N, C-alpha and C positions, 0 to 999 in steps of 0.2 A: 432497473436501478431505482431503489427506493430511497427517496429523499426524506430526511428527518427535519422537522421544524424544531426550533428551539436553539439554545445556545450552549456551547461547551465552555468551560471556564477559560480555556486558552484559544478559542476560536469564536469569531463573531458572525460567521456565515452559516448557511445551511450545511448539514452533513449528509453524506450518502452512506448507507449501510452496506457492509461487505462481509461475507463469511469466508474464512480461510481455514485450512487444515494445516496443522503444525506437527512436526515430529515430536515424540514425547520429550526428548531432551531439550528441544527448543522451547517447548511449552513450559517445562520446569524452570528453565533459565529465565524466561519471560516473567513468570509469576514471582520468582525470587527478586528480580529487579524491581518489579512493581511494589512488592512489599517493602523493600529497602528504601525506596523513594516515597512510599506512602501515597501511591497513586494507583489508578486502575490499570489493568493489563491493556485496555483499549488506549489509554493515554500513552503508554510506552510504545505501542504499535504505531499510533499516529505520529509521535515524535520521530521514530525510526523511519517511517515512510517519508515524512517531510524532509528529513536530513538526506535520505537517499535521493529523492527527487531533486533537491537543491544541488547536490553534487553531480548529478547526471543530466541536468537540464540541458546543458550545451549539446550533449550527445543526442538527446531526443529532438532538439531543434534541427540538427543536421540530418537526422533520418527523415523528418518531414519534408525536407528539400528534395530528397531522392524520390523518384517516381514510385518505387516499390520498396517498402520497408523490409528489413532483413528477415523478419518473422513471417512474412506473407506466405512463403512456400510451406513452412511448417504448419501454419494454420490451415492451409488448403489440404494438406495431407490428413489432418485430423477430421476434417469435415467430409472428406470423400468416402470414408469407410462406412 
């Protein structure tokens, strides 16, 4: 996980770089939204991620209480090959 020093206009803390792959239609829509709002594609993705995590935070907290997260079996399947 590569941490970036510096500040973003809407965040005062350190950032972590992440690379994602998008379907072509998702990418086109993302770029159109960024242009319409006059912001970067990264800004749109950060805002979307923050909103998603805010809406789903209670679900994530409940998973932490359980001994085994729901995705553990799927992760093990991918690492065993």
